[in-house]
PyMOL Python script that loads the backbone (N, CA, C, O; Angstrom):
from pymol import cmd

cmd.read_pdbstr("""\
ATOM      1  N   MET A   1     118.805 102.922  80.111  1.00  0.00           N
ATOM      2  CA  MET A   1     117.908 102.949  81.261  1.00  0.00           C
ATOM      3  C   MET A   1     116.478 103.071  80.746  1.00  0.00           C
ATOM      4  O   MET A   1     116.097 104.103  80.195  1.00  0.00           O
ATOM      5  N   LYS A   2     115.693 102.019  80.927  1.00  0.00           N
ATOM      6  CA  LYS A   2     114.307 102.033  80.466  1.00  0.00           C
ATOM      7  C   LYS A   2     113.404 101.731  81.642  1.00  0.00           C
ATOM      8  O   LYS A   2     113.269 100.577  82.048  1.00  0.00           O
ATOM      9  N   ASN A   3     112.795 102.746  82.183  1.00  0.00           N
ATOM     10  CA  ASN A   3     111.858 102.574  83.280  1.00  0.00           C
ATOM     11  C   ASN A   3     110.456 102.808  82.757  1.00  0.00           C
ATOM     12  O   ASN A   3     110.141 103.899  82.280  1.00  0.00           O
ATOM     13  N   THR A   4     109.617 101.798  82.842  1.00  0.00           N
ATOM     14  CA  THR A   4     108.235 101.933  82.441  1.00  0.00           C
ATOM     15  C   THR A   4     107.340 101.446  83.563  1.00  0.00           C
ATOM     16  O   THR A   4     107.795 100.828  84.525  1.00  0.00           O
ATOM     17  N   VAL A   5     106.065 101.737  83.418  1.00  0.00           N
ATOM     18  CA  VAL A   5     105.102 101.326  84.426  1.00  0.00           C
ATOM     19  C   VAL A   5     104.886  99.831  84.284  1.00  0.00           C
ATOM     20  O   VAL A   5     104.135  99.380  83.419  1.00  0.00           O
ATOM     21  N   THR A   6     105.552  99.064  85.142  1.00  0.00           N
ATOM     22  CA  THR A   6     105.467  97.616  85.051  1.00  0.00           C
ATOM     23  C   THR A   6     105.102  96.967  86.377  1.00  0.00           C
ATOM     24  O   THR A   6     104.571  95.857  86.395  1.00  0.00           O
ATOM     25  N   LYS A   7     105.370  97.626  87.457  1.00  0.00           N
ATOM     26  CA  LYS A   7     105.086  97.046  88.762  1.00  0.00           C
ATOM     27  C   LYS A   7     103.644  97.345  89.162  1.00  0.00           C
ATOM     28  O   LYS A   7     103.063  98.336  88.720  1.00  0.00           O
ATOM     29  N   GLN A   8     103.077  96.488  89.996  1.00  0.00           N
ATOM     30  CA  GLN A   8     101.697  96.675  90.435  1.00  0.00           C
ATOM     31  C   GLN A   8     101.519  98.025  91.144  1.00  0.00           C
ATOM     32  O   GLN A   8     100.507  98.698  90.946  1.00  0.00           O
ATOM     33  N   GLU A   9     102.477  98.415  91.954  1.00  0.00           N
ATOM     34  CA  GLU A   9     102.329  99.699  92.658  1.00  0.00           C
ATOM     35  C   GLU A   9     102.347 100.879  91.682  1.00  0.00           C
ATOM     36  O   GLU A   9     101.749 101.920  91.959  1.00  0.00           O
ATOM     37  N   HIS A  10     103.028 100.724  90.543  1.00  0.00           N
ATOM     38  CA  HIS A  10     103.004 101.771  89.512  1.00  0.00           C
ATOM     39  C   HIS A  10     101.606 101.877  88.912  1.00  0.00           C
ATOM     40  O   HIS A  10     101.095 102.973  88.682  1.00  0.00           O
ATOM     41  N   GLU A  11     100.999 100.721  88.664  1.00  0.00           N
ATOM     42  CA  GLU A  11      99.651 100.710  88.086  1.00  0.00           C
ATOM     43  C   GLU A  11      98.645 101.333  89.043  1.00  0.00           C
ATOM     44  O   GLU A  11      97.727 102.025  88.604  1.00  0.00           O
ATOM     45  N   VAL A  12      98.800 101.101  90.336  1.00  0.00           N
ATOM     46  CA  VAL A  12      97.903 101.687  91.330  1.00  0.00           C
ATOM     47  C   VAL A  12      97.988 103.214  91.278  1.00  0.00           C
ATOM     48  O   VAL A  12      96.961 103.892  91.259  1.00  0.00           O
ATOM     49  N   VAL A  13      99.191 103.746  91.254  1.00  0.00           N
ATOM     50  CA  VAL A  13      99.378 105.198  91.178  1.00  0.00           C
ATOM     51  C   VAL A  13      98.791 105.732  89.872  1.00  0.00           C
ATOM     52  O   VAL A  13      98.117 106.762  89.861  1.00  0.00           O
ATOM     53  N   TYR A  14      99.056 105.017  88.762  1.00  0.00           N
ATOM     54  CA  TYR A  14      98.523 105.429  87.464  1.00  0.00           C
ATOM     55  C   TYR A  14      96.992 105.499  87.509  1.00  0.00           C
ATOM     56  O   TYR A  14      96.406 106.480  87.049  1.00  0.00           O
ATOM     57  N   GLN A  15      96.348 104.479  88.053  1.00  0.00           N
ATOM     58  CA  GLN A  15      94.882 104.453  88.114  1.00  0.00           C
ATOM     59  C   GLN A  15      94.341 105.585  88.979  1.00  0.00           C
ATOM     60  O   GLN A  15      93.282 106.137  88.678  1.00  0.00           O
ATOM     61  N   GLU A  16      95.045 105.937  90.042  1.00  0.00           N
ATOM     62  CA  GLU A  16      94.625 107.068  90.874  1.00  0.00           C
ATOM     63  C   GLU A  16      94.732 108.379  90.098  1.00  0.00           C
ATOM     64  O   GLU A  16      93.872 109.250  90.230  1.00  0.00           O
ATOM     65  N   LEU A  17      95.780 108.522  89.294  1.00  0.00           N
ATOM     66  CA  LEU A  17      95.924 109.718  88.456  1.00  0.00           C
ATOM     67  C   LEU A  17      94.826 109.777  87.399  1.00  0.00           C
ATOM     68  O   LEU A  17      94.291 110.850  87.120  1.00  0.00           O
ATOM     69  N   VAL A  18      94.487 108.631  86.809  1.00  0.00           N
ATOM     70  CA  VAL A  18      93.403 108.575  85.826  1.00  0.00           C
ATOM     71  C   VAL A  18      92.090 109.016  86.472  1.00  0.00           C
ATOM     72  O   VAL A  18      91.333 109.788  85.884  1.00  0.00           O
ATOM     73  N   ALA A  19      91.824 108.529  87.673  1.00  0.00           N
ATOM     74  CA  ALA A  19      90.596 108.911  88.384  1.00  0.00           C
ATOM     75  C   ALA A  19      90.565 110.417  88.635  1.00  0.00           C
ATOM     76  O   ALA A  19      89.512 111.043  88.516  1.00  0.00           O
ATOM     77  N   LEU A  20      91.700 110.996  88.979  1.00  0.00           N
ATOM     78  CA  LEU A  20      91.780 112.441  89.202  1.00  0.00           C
ATOM     79  C   LEU A  20      91.468 113.204  87.922  1.00  0.00           C
ATOM     80  O   LEU A  20      90.703 114.169  87.941  1.00  0.00           O
ATOM     81  N   VAL A  21      92.052 112.778  86.822  1.00  0.00           N
ATOM     82  CA  VAL A  21      91.808 113.435  85.534  1.00  0.00           C
ATOM     83  C   VAL A  21      90.331 113.313  85.157  1.00  0.00           C
ATOM     84  O   VAL A  21      89.736 114.279  84.680  1.00  0.00           O
ATOM     85  N   LYS A  22      89.738 112.146  85.364  1.00  0.00           N
ATOM     86  CA  LYS A  22      88.328 111.938  85.017  1.00  0.00           C
ATOM     87  C   LYS A  22      87.403 112.844  85.817  1.00  0.00           C
ATOM     88  O   LYS A  22      86.336 113.223  85.334  1.00  0.00           O
ATOM     89  N   ARG A  23      87.797 113.191  87.020  1.00  0.00           N
ATOM     90  CA  ARG A  23      86.978 114.096  87.829  1.00  0.00           C
ATOM     91  C   ARG A  23      86.872 115.470  87.184  1.00  0.00           C
ATOM     92  O   ARG A  23      85.965 116.239  87.502  1.00  0.00           O
ATOM     93  N   HIS A  24      87.789 115.778  86.286  1.00  0.00           N
ATOM     94  CA  HIS A  24      87.816 117.099  85.657  1.00  0.00           C
ATOM     95  C   HIS A  24      87.319 117.072  84.215  1.00  0.00           C
ATOM     96  O   HIS A  24      87.421 118.070  83.502  1.00  0.00           O
ATOM     97  N   GLU A  25      86.779 115.924  83.784  1.00  0.00           N
ATOM     98  CA  GLU A  25      86.217 115.824  82.441  1.00  0.00           C
ATOM     99  C   GLU A  25      85.131 116.886  82.272  1.00  0.00           C
ATOM    100  O   GLU A  25      84.313 117.108  83.164  1.00  0.00           O
ATOM    101  N   GLY A  26      85.143 117.519  81.134  1.00  0.00           N
ATOM    102  CA  GLY A  26      84.147 118.555  80.866  1.00  0.00           C
ATOM    103  C   GLY A  26      84.539 119.922  81.378  1.00  0.00           C
ATOM    104  O   GLY A  26      84.003 120.934  80.926  1.00  0.00           O
ATOM    105  N   LEU A  27      85.471 119.964  82.319  1.00  0.00           N
ATOM    106  CA  LEU A  27      85.925 121.247  82.849  1.00  0.00           C
ATOM    107  C   LEU A  27      87.105 121.788  82.062  1.00  0.00           C
ATOM    108  O   LEU A  27      87.241 122.995  81.865  1.00  0.00           O
ATOM    109  N   VAL A  28      87.954 120.874  81.617  1.00  0.00           N
ATOM    110  CA  VAL A  28      89.104 121.253  80.785  1.00  0.00           C
ATOM    111  C   VAL A  28      89.175 120.277  79.618  1.00  0.00           C
ATOM    112  O   VAL A  28      88.771 119.120  79.737  1.00  0.00           O
ATOM    113  N   SER A  29      89.690 120.752  78.498  1.00  0.00           N
ATOM    114  CA  SER A  29      89.769 119.915  77.303  1.00  0.00           C
ATOM    115  C   SER A  29      90.910 118.902  77.431  1.00  0.00           C
ATOM    116  O   SER A  29      91.774 119.019  78.300  1.00  0.00           O
ATOM    117  N   SER A  30      90.887 117.909  76.544  1.00  0.00           N
ATOM    118  CA  SER A  30      91.968 116.930  76.548  1.00  0.00           C
ATOM    119  C   SER A  30      93.299 117.597  76.219  1.00  0.00           C
ATOM    120  O   SER A  30      94.345 117.176  76.714  1.00  0.00           O
ATOM    121  N   LEU A  31      93.267 118.624  75.395  1.00  0.00           N
ATOM    122  CA  LEU A  31      94.490 119.355  75.079  1.00  0.00           C
ATOM    123  C   LEU A  31      95.016 120.102  76.311  1.00  0.00           C
ATOM    124  O   LEU A  31      96.225 120.175  76.529  1.00  0.00           O
ATOM    125  N   GLU A  32      94.108 120.649  77.104  1.00  0.00           N
ATOM    126  CA  GLU A  32      94.521 121.318  78.342  1.00  0.00           C
ATOM    127  C   GLU A  32      95.085 120.308  79.342  1.00  0.00           C
ATOM    128  O   GLU A  32      96.052 120.602  80.046  1.00  0.00           O
ATOM    129  N   ILE A  33      94.482 119.122  79.404  1.00  0.00           N
ATOM    130  CA  ILE A  33      95.017 118.072  80.283  1.00  0.00           C
ATOM    131  C   ILE A  33      96.423 117.703  79.842  1.00  0.00           C
ATOM    132  O   ILE A  33      97.307 117.520  80.679  1.00  0.00           O
ATOM    133  N   LEU A  34      96.639 117.593  78.535  1.00  0.00           N
ATOM    134  CA  LEU A  34      97.971 117.299  78.011  1.00  0.00           C
ATOM    135  C   LEU A  34      98.967 118.377  78.433  1.00  0.00           C
ATOM    136  O   LEU A  34     100.087 118.068  78.840  1.00  0.00           O
ATOM    137  N   ALA A  35      98.562 119.625  78.335  1.00  0.00           N
ATOM    138  CA  ALA A  35      99.442 120.734  78.731  1.00  0.00           C
ATOM    139  C   ALA A  35      99.754 120.688  80.227  1.00  0.00           C
ATOM    140  O   ALA A  35     100.898 120.894  80.632  1.00  0.00           O
ATOM    141  N   ILE A  36      98.749 120.420  81.034  1.00  0.00           N
ATOM    142  CA  ILE A  36      98.940 120.353  82.491  1.00  0.00           C
ATOM    143  C   ILE A  36      99.874 119.195  82.851  1.00  0.00           C
ATOM    144  O   ILE A  36     100.793 119.354  83.654  1.00  0.00           O
ATOM    145  N   ALA A  37      99.627 118.026  82.244  1.00  0.00           N
ATOM    146  CA  ALA A  37     100.465 116.858  82.529  1.00  0.00           C
ATOM    147  C   ALA A  37     101.904 117.102  82.079  1.00  0.00           C
ATOM    148  O   ALA A  37     102.847 116.722  82.774  1.00  0.00           O
ATOM    149  N   SER A  38     102.073 117.732  80.923  1.00  0.00           N
ATOM    150  CA  SER A  38     103.420 118.026  80.421  1.00  0.00           C
ATOM    151  C   SER A  38     104.148 118.988  81.341  1.00  0.00           C
ATOM    152  O   SER A  38     105.342 118.834  81.601  1.00  0.00           O
ATOM    153  N   ASN A  39     103.419 119.980  81.832  1.00  0.00           N
ATOM    154  CA  ASN A  39     104.005 120.933  82.771  1.00  0.00           C
ATOM    155  C   ASN A  39     104.455 120.222  84.039  1.00  0.00           C
ATOM    156  O   ASN A  39     105.526 120.504  84.577  1.00  0.00           O
ATOM    157  N   MET A  40     103.624 119.296  84.510  1.00  0.00           N
ATOM    158  CA  MET A  40     103.970 118.538  85.718  1.00  0.00           C
ATOM    159  C   MET A  40     105.209 117.679  85.475  1.00  0.00           C
ATOM    160  O   MET A  40     106.088 117.602  86.333  1.00  0.00           O
ATOM    161  N   VAL A  41     105.282 117.033  84.311  1.00  0.00           N
ATOM    162  CA  VAL A  41     106.456 116.223  83.991  1.00  0.00           C
ATOM    163  C   VAL A  41     107.709 117.097  83.978  1.00  0.00           C
ATOM    164  O   VAL A  41     108.751 116.696  84.495  1.00  0.00           O
ATOM    165  N   GLY A  42     107.611 118.285  83.391  1.00  0.00           N
ATOM    166  CA  GLY A  42     108.751 119.198  83.381  1.00  0.00           C
ATOM    167  C   GLY A  42     109.219 119.535  84.788  1.00  0.00           C
ATOM    168  O   GLY A  42     110.417 119.587  85.065  1.00  0.00           O
ATOM    169  N   LYS A  43     108.257 119.763  85.669  1.00  0.00           N
ATOM    170  CA  LYS A  43     108.601 120.073  87.064  1.00  0.00           C
ATOM    171  C   LYS A  43     109.234 118.862  87.755  1.00  0.00           C
ATOM    172  O   LYS A  43     110.193 119.004  88.515  1.00  0.00           O
ATOM    173  N   LEU A  44     108.692 117.677  87.486  1.00  0.00           N
ATOM    174  CA  LEU A  44     109.257 116.467  88.083  1.00  0.00           C
ATOM    175  C   LEU A  44     110.684 116.213  87.595  1.00  0.00           C
ATOM    176  O   LEU A  44     111.538 115.776  88.367  1.00  0.00           O
ATOM    177  N   VAL A  45     110.938 116.485  86.321  1.00  0.00           N
ATOM    178  CA  VAL A  45     112.301 116.342  85.791  1.00  0.00           C
ATOM    179  C   VAL A  45     113.229 117.311  86.508  1.00  0.00           C
ATOM    180  O   VAL A  45     114.334 116.942  86.905  1.00  0.00           O
ATOM    181  N   ALA A  46     112.779 118.549  86.675  1.00  0.00           N
ATOM    182  CA  ALA A  46     113.613 119.567  87.323  1.00  0.00           C
ATOM    183  C   ALA A  46     113.896 119.236  88.788  1.00  0.00           C
ATOM    184  O   ALA A  46     114.920 119.656  89.327  1.00  0.00           O
ATOM    185  N   MET A  47     113.005 118.494  89.436  1.00  0.00           N
ATOM    186  CA  MET A  47     113.170 118.182  90.861  1.00  0.00           C
ATOM    187  C   MET A  47     114.014 116.942  91.126  1.00  0.00           C
ATOM    188  O   MET A  47     114.223 116.586  92.286  1.00  0.00           O
ATOM    189  N   GLN A  48     114.504 116.274  90.086  1.00  0.00           N
ATOM    190  CA  GLN A  48     115.323 115.086  90.298  1.00  0.00           C
ATOM    191  C   GLN A  48     116.647 115.467  90.950  1.00  0.00           C
ATOM    192  O   GLN A  48     117.176 116.555  90.726  1.00  0.00           O
ATOM    193  N   ASP A  49     117.161 114.569  91.745  1.00  0.00           N
ATOM    194  CA  ASP A  49     118.447 114.778  92.404  1.00  0.00           C
ATOM    195  C   ASP A  49     119.548 114.697  91.348  1.00  0.00           C
ATOM    196  O   ASP A  49     119.857 113.616  90.848  1.00  0.00           O
ATOM    197  N   GLN A  50     120.127 115.828  91.018  1.00  0.00           N
ATOM    198  CA  GLN A  50     121.121 115.897  89.950  1.00  0.00           C
ATOM    199  C   GLN A  50     122.418 115.161  90.301  1.00  0.00           C
ATOM    200  O   GLN A  50     123.277 114.965  89.441  1.00  0.00           O
ATOM    201  N   ARG A  51     122.557 114.755  91.569  1.00  0.00           N
ATOM    202  CA  ARG A  51     123.729 113.967  91.955  1.00  0.00           C
ATOM    203  C   ARG A  51     123.578 112.511  91.530  1.00  0.00           C
ATOM    204  O   ARG A  51     124.572 111.802  91.377  1.00  0.00           O
ATOM    205  N   SER A  52     122.331 112.061  91.336  1.00  0.00           N
ATOM    206  CA  SER A  52     122.127 110.655  90.988  1.00  0.00           C
ATOM    207  C   SER A  52     121.422 110.453  89.645  1.00  0.00           C
ATOM    208  O   SER A  52     121.451 109.352  89.096  1.00  0.00           O
ATOM    209  N   VAL A  53     120.797 111.491  89.116  1.00  0.00           N
ATOM    210  CA  VAL A  53     120.092 111.388  87.840  1.00  0.00           C
ATOM    211  C   VAL A  53     120.514 112.551  86.959  1.00  0.00           C
ATOM    212  O   VAL A  53     120.345 113.715  87.323  1.00  0.00           O
ATOM    213  N   THR A  54     121.062 112.226  85.802  1.00  0.00           N
ATOM    214  CA  THR A  54     121.440 113.294  84.876  1.00  0.00           C
ATOM    215  C   THR A  54     120.206 113.739  84.097  1.00  0.00           C
ATOM    216  O   THR A  54     119.231 112.993  84.009  1.00  0.00           O
ATOM    217  N   PRO A  55     120.239 114.947  83.532  1.00  0.00           N
ATOM    218  CA  PRO A  55     119.125 115.375  82.687  1.00  0.00           C
ATOM    219  C   PRO A  55     118.866 114.407  81.523  1.00  0.00           C
ATOM    220  O   PRO A  55     117.716 114.181  81.146  1.00  0.00           O
ATOM    221  N   VAL A  56     119.914 113.852  80.970  1.00  0.00           N
ATOM    222  CA  VAL A  56     119.758 112.889  79.869  1.00  0.00           C
ATOM    223  C   VAL A  56     119.020 111.640  80.356  1.00  0.00           C
ATOM    224  O   VAL A  56     118.138 111.133  79.662  1.00  0.00           O
ATOM    225  N   GLN A  57     119.375 111.142  81.544  1.00  0.00           N
ATOM    226  CA  GLN A  57     118.686 109.968  82.095  1.00  0.00           C
ATOM    227  C   GLN A  57     117.214 110.280  82.344  1.00  0.00           C
ATOM    228  O   GLN A  57     116.344 109.476  82.009  1.00  0.00           O
ATOM    229  N   ALA A  58     116.933 111.431  82.926  1.00  0.00           N
ATOM    230  CA  ALA A  58     115.548 111.804  83.222  1.00  0.00           C
ATOM    231  C   ALA A  58     114.728 111.899  81.936  1.00  0.00           C
ATOM    232  O   ALA A  58     113.603 111.401  81.882  1.00  0.00           O
ATOM    233  N   MET A  59     115.279 112.530  80.908  1.00  0.00           N
ATOM    234  CA  MET A  59     114.554 112.673  79.658  1.00  0.00           C
ATOM    235  C   MET A  59     114.409 111.338  78.934  1.00  0.00           C
ATOM    236  O   MET A  59     113.440 111.131  78.204  1.00  0.00           O
ATOM    237  N   SER A  60     115.353 110.443  79.130  1.00  0.00           N
ATOM    238  CA  SER A  60     115.236 109.099  78.562  1.00  0.00           C
ATOM    239  C   SER A  60     114.066 108.366  79.192  1.00  0.00           C
ATOM    240  O   SER A  60     113.306 107.695  78.494  1.00  0.00           O
ATOM    241  N   ILE A  61     113.914 108.487  80.488  1.00  0.00           N
ATOM    242  CA  ILE A  61     112.781 107.875  81.189  1.00  0.00           C
ATOM    243  C   ILE A  61     111.473 108.456  80.658  1.00  0.00           C
ATOM    244  O   ILE A  61     110.522 107.717  80.403  1.00  0.00           O
ATOM    245  N   VAL A  62     111.424 109.780  80.491  1.00  0.00           N
ATOM    246  CA  VAL A  62     110.222 110.430  79.966  1.00  0.00           C
ATOM    247  C   VAL A  62     109.905 109.903  78.568  1.00  0.00           C
ATOM    248  O   VAL A  62     108.773 109.500  78.299  1.00  0.00           O
ATOM    249  N   ALA A  63     110.882 109.906  77.692  1.00  0.00           N
ATOM    250  CA  ALA A  63     110.661 109.464  76.309  1.00  0.00           C
ATOM    251  C   ALA A  63     110.233 108.001  76.249  1.00  0.00           C
ATOM    252  O   ALA A  63     109.303 107.655  75.521  1.00  0.00           O
ATOM    253  N   ASN A  64     110.905 107.143  77.010  1.00  0.00           N
ATOM    254  CA  ASN A  64     110.564 105.716  77.009  1.00  0.00           C
ATOM    255  C   ASN A  64     109.142 105.477  77.494  1.00  0.00           C
ATOM    256  O   ASN A  64     108.434 104.621  76.965  1.00  0.00           O
ATOM    257  N   ASN A  65     108.728 106.234  78.499  1.00  0.00           N
ATOM    258  CA  ASN A  65     107.392 106.040  79.037  1.00  0.00           C
ATOM    259  C   ASN A  65     106.308 106.642  78.157  1.00  0.00           C
ATOM    260  O   ASN A  65     105.183 106.143  78.144  1.00  0.00           O
ATOM    261  N   ILE A  66     106.621 107.701  77.420  1.00  0.00           N
ATOM    262  CA  ILE A  66     105.670 108.218  76.428  1.00  0.00           C
ATOM    263  C   ILE A  66     105.452 107.151  75.360  1.00  0.00           C
ATOM    264  O   ILE A  66     104.316 106.865  74.982  1.00  0.00           O
ATOM    265  N   GLU A  67     106.533 106.570  74.881  1.00  0.00           N
ATOM    266  CA  GLU A  67     106.425 105.517  73.869  1.00  0.00           C
ATOM    267  C   GLU A  67     105.647 104.317  74.399  1.00  0.00           C
ATOM    268  O   GLU A  67     104.801 103.769  73.691  1.00  0.00           O
ATOM    269  N   GLU A  68     105.917 103.906  75.621  1.00  0.00           N
ATOM    270  CA  GLU A  68     105.219 102.765  76.215  1.00  0.00           C
ATOM    271  C   GLU A  68     103.735 103.071  76.389  1.00  0.00           C
ATOM    272  O   GLU A  68     102.890 102.222  76.106  1.00  0.00           O
ATOM    273  N   GLY A  69     103.419 104.254  76.845  1.00  0.00           N
ATOM    274  CA  GLY A  69     102.014 104.648  76.979  1.00  0.00           C
ATOM    275  C   GLY A  69     101.298 104.620  75.648  1.00  0.00           C
ATOM    276  O   GLY A  69     100.162 104.154  75.563  1.00  0.00           O
ATOM    277  N   ASN A  70     101.951 105.113  74.605  1.00  0.00           N
ATOM    278  CA  ASN A  70     101.368 105.058  73.263  1.00  0.00           C
ATOM    279  C   ASN A  70     101.126 103.618  72.839  1.00  0.00           C
ATOM    280  O   ASN A  70     100.062 103.298  72.310  1.00  0.00           O
ATOM    281  N   ARG A  71     102.104 102.749  73.066  1.00  0.00           N
ATOM    282  CA  ARG A  71     101.959 101.330  72.706  1.00  0.00           C
ATOM    283  C   ARG A  71     100.781 100.692  73.448  1.00  0.00           C
ATOM    284  O   ARG A  71     100.009  99.934  72.862  1.00  0.00           O
ATOM    285  N   GLN A  72     100.651 101.003  74.734  1.00  0.00           N
ATOM    286  CA  GLN A  72      99.573 100.419  75.531  1.00  0.00           C
ATOM    287  C   GLN A  72      98.202 100.852  75.019  1.00  0.00           C
ATOM    288  O   GLN A  72      97.289 100.033  74.911  1.00  0.00           O
ATOM    289  N   VAL A  73      98.059 102.126  74.708  1.00  0.00           N
ATOM    290  CA  VAL A  73      96.771 102.619  74.201  1.00  0.00           C
ATOM    291  C   VAL A  73      96.466 102.021  72.835  1.00  0.00           C
ATOM    292  O   VAL A  73      95.341 101.588  72.584  1.00  0.00           O
ATOM    293  N   LEU A  74      97.456 101.993  71.956  1.00  0.00           N
ATOM    294  CA  LEU A  74      97.233 101.416  70.630  1.00  0.00           C
ATOM    295  C   LEU A  74      96.867  99.945  70.718  1.00  0.00           C
ATOM    296  O   LEU A  74      96.006  99.480  69.970  1.00  0.00           O
ATOM    297  N   ALA A  75      97.493  99.213  71.604  1.00  0.00           N
ATOM    298  CA  ALA A  75      97.170  97.796  71.775  1.00  0.00           C
ATOM    299  C   ALA A  75      95.723  97.639  72.240  1.00  0.00           C
ATOM    300  O   ALA A  75      95.021  96.733  71.790  1.00  0.00           O
ATOM    301  N   THR A  76      95.284  98.506  73.128  1.00  0.00           N
ATOM    302  CA  THR A  76      93.905  98.457  73.609  1.00  0.00           C
ATOM    303  C   THR A  76      92.934  98.791  72.495  1.00  0.00           C
ATOM    304  O   THR A  76      91.926  98.106  72.323  1.00  0.00           O
ATOM    305  N   VAL A  77      93.226  99.831  71.739  1.00  0.00           N
ATOM    306  CA  VAL A  77      92.351 100.245  70.641  1.00  0.00           C
ATOM    307  C   VAL A  77      92.268  99.154  69.580  1.00  0.00           C
ATOM    308  O   VAL A  77      91.185  98.848  69.080  1.00  0.00           O
ATOM    309  N   LEU A  78      93.404  98.572  69.239  1.00  0.00           N
ATOM    310  CA  LEU A  78      93.419  97.543  68.216  1.00  0.00           C
ATOM    311  C   LEU A  78      92.724  96.261  68.668  1.00  0.00           C
ATOM    312  O   LEU A  78      92.252  95.482  67.839  1.00  0.00           O
ATOM    313  N   ALA A  79      92.662  96.045  69.965  1.00  0.00           N
ATOM    314  CA  ALA A  79      92.049  94.824  70.488  1.00  0.00           C
ATOM    315  C   ALA A  79      90.530  94.928  70.619  1.00  0.00           C
ATOM    316  O   ALA A  79      89.857  93.916  70.811  1.00  0.00           O
ATOM    317  N   THR A  80      89.987  96.143  70.517  1.00  0.00           N
ATOM    318  CA  THR A  80      88.540  96.311  70.652  1.00  0.00           C
ATOM    319  C   THR A  80      87.865  96.197  69.300  1.00  0.00           C
ATOM    320  O   THR A  80      88.471  96.505  68.273  1.00  0.00           O
ATOM    321  N   LYS A  81      86.635  95.763  69.290  1.00  0.00           N
ATOM    322  CA  LYS A  81      85.865  95.648  68.059  1.00  0.00           C
ATOM    323  C   LYS A  81      85.190  96.988  67.781  1.00  0.00           C
ATOM    324  O   LYS A  81      84.670  97.634  68.690  1.00  0.00           O
ATOM    325  N   GLY A  82      85.204  97.385  66.544  1.00  0.00           N
ATOM    326  CA  GLY A  82      84.593  98.647  66.140  1.00  0.00           C
ATOM    327  C   GLY A  82      83.096  98.559  66.044  1.00  0.00           C
ATOM    328  O   GLY A  82      82.511  97.490  66.224  1.00  0.00           O
ATOM    329  N   ASN A  83      82.478  99.675  65.762  1.00  0.00           N
ATOM    330  CA  ASN A  83      81.022  99.758  65.643  1.00  0.00           C
ATOM    331  C   ASN A  83      80.581  99.853  64.189  1.00  0.00           C
ATOM    332  O   ASN A  83      79.442 100.241  63.928  1.00  0.00           O
ATOM    333  N   ALA A  84      81.431  99.517  63.248  1.00  0.00           N
ATOM    334  CA  ALA A  84      81.104  99.700  61.830  1.00  0.00           C
ATOM    335  C   ALA A  84      80.048  98.782  61.325  1.00  0.00           C
ATOM    336  O   ALA A  84      79.689  98.841  60.149  1.00  0.00           O
TER     337      ALA A  84
END
""", "prot")
cmd.dss("prot")
cmd.show_as("cartoon", "prot")
cmd.util.cbc("prot")
cmd.orient("prot")
């Protein structure tokens, strides 16, 4: 089971979350944002309907999407020209 942000409606939600995080720039560090987001993911995993989603399935979705997010950022970074 590999669920990643691929649909347009997923991207819309993602962009809204990015805008929310940007509103707090300078108020909390990037490490604190990571901690807050991780805490939220933990809560979202715990709130899944255990009749239809096993803990293994939920964590697989989390892991796959962390990897996909990393790939997306690296692709963006590698595609930009440096200032050297």
